[in-house]
Phi, psi and omega in degrees: 000124178287161177297329175294323178293315182295317188292324183286325176293317183289330174303313187287338184267014186280133182298328176293323179290322181290315182300311179306315174296322181298305194287320175299314180298321173298315181301304182301321178299309172310312180300320174298323179295320187290317181295323181292319189286326178294321174298316187283350182303318185289337184266348180264354181290134173301131179088203179261109185290343180276324168299328179295322186281325177283340185106137182300348186257004184291142175297137175323317181299315175301319176297324185284327179289317178294323177297323184286319184292320182279357183072015188280357173268356176282162170307153188286334177287321184294312179301316176309305179298317174294324177299312175295322178295318179300321177299316184284341173271350179098001192254107171256020176104190176235136180297135180291334189263311182257354180060018170269158175297130180306319182298323183284331178292319182293315175298323184282328188253350181295320182298327179291320175295318177300325180292314174308307193294310186295312181294326169296327180289313185294328181285324175298316171296324181292328183266320192284317184294308177299326185286318172304315173303309183295320184288331181282322170299316190279337185255000183300147186067020184080017186273162176049060183302319176300321180292321180290322180292328181285323186289318196285315184298307177307304179308312176300321177292318180295316181296322183289347184267135176295151188297327195277337174294311176302316184297318179294324177292320180292322180296316178294320182283304185269346173256314188278309186276310184274334175077025183279337183224158176295151190281323187209171179078182176226027183267343186250158191299143178078005186286338176289333191306301190288317181294325177293320191282319182295324180285328192284315202295316169310297177307318184298321184295322181291311187295326180294328180291309186300318177295319184304305185294322183290322181301307182297331170292322178281337181283342172278357183275159191302323181294329179293314190289328178295312180301325173296315185290338175281357180063042180280154177301151180306318182300322181293319181288320190262328189262316179275326188260314182272314191297315177304330174288341181261005185275352186292307179293321173308318175290330177298311186287332184288325177291325175299315180304320187287320178295328178292327177296317172306312186286328184289343172298340184310305184266328171307315178307309176302322178300316189261003184058033184283133181279064181249183172297326179304316177286327179290324180286324181296316179294318181294321177297313177301327182264004178061035177275080197293321175298326174294314175303318180296323182288308180306308178307314184295327177288317178296316180299318180296322178299310173310314174300313175298315179304311179301315176301314177295316175296327178295317184301311180298318181294325169305308184298316185284329178225076180302316184300327178266343184264301185291330184265006184299162184279000000 
């Protein structure tokens, strides 16, 4: 066996390469399932989706013309192949209501949705991580039972309230009653404040609890007690030594929260008339605009898959022993 062959065999045995192959395989399988589910959506609707979208009084000629334009008269496998080819070429079909390309509508509205989701995610991190660390430090070793009980009860309550109810309350108090922020739209200064806060309150409460629990576990380790015995400054003990070791679970949950924030925009955008994908998909469902619904669901699903993939990679970088070498 030559040296080159041995080196090639070692490369294929690399844990990083094995990890990349597993994650890529899972991503591709999940993507295929998502694409197939989005394609079948229009075929699983009871009755004729074209007739449902055009109305029961639409002339048969108009219904037939629309079915032909959508390719619904072709064999199912042909429709599936055309749908997959259209996705890779950026063609997601045409809206039944506006006759605009679905991809164009999505490209116009996606930035507004991403703006809300990313700003809310940053707000969650900025609030939850310092709050969780502070509460862990204050309540370690069974100290300050009252503060612990108040923090836990408040975080559970905030996490249990749906985003759209928080959005309605914020809109009524701070937009309608006090007039501090715009009621709807995204054209005025400060228009994003209330939607972002409505999205971030619940996830911030959940993440703060997780950070506190993880920090309490880390603060009980021997190396933290050793750092305290060396009389290191509190910043060095809690931020430099303890916090990085508590971020693994936080990062995992953070990825889930980000995908949840994107999904949460569906209703929050409608409360504030925010011109994003959330308001578009709700309107499309009400109008039975199935190509539009298909396209938006596909975009949301791909976003979730990409976030999960990025989180897996970050976890592997932070903790290679438990992630890269998993069975």
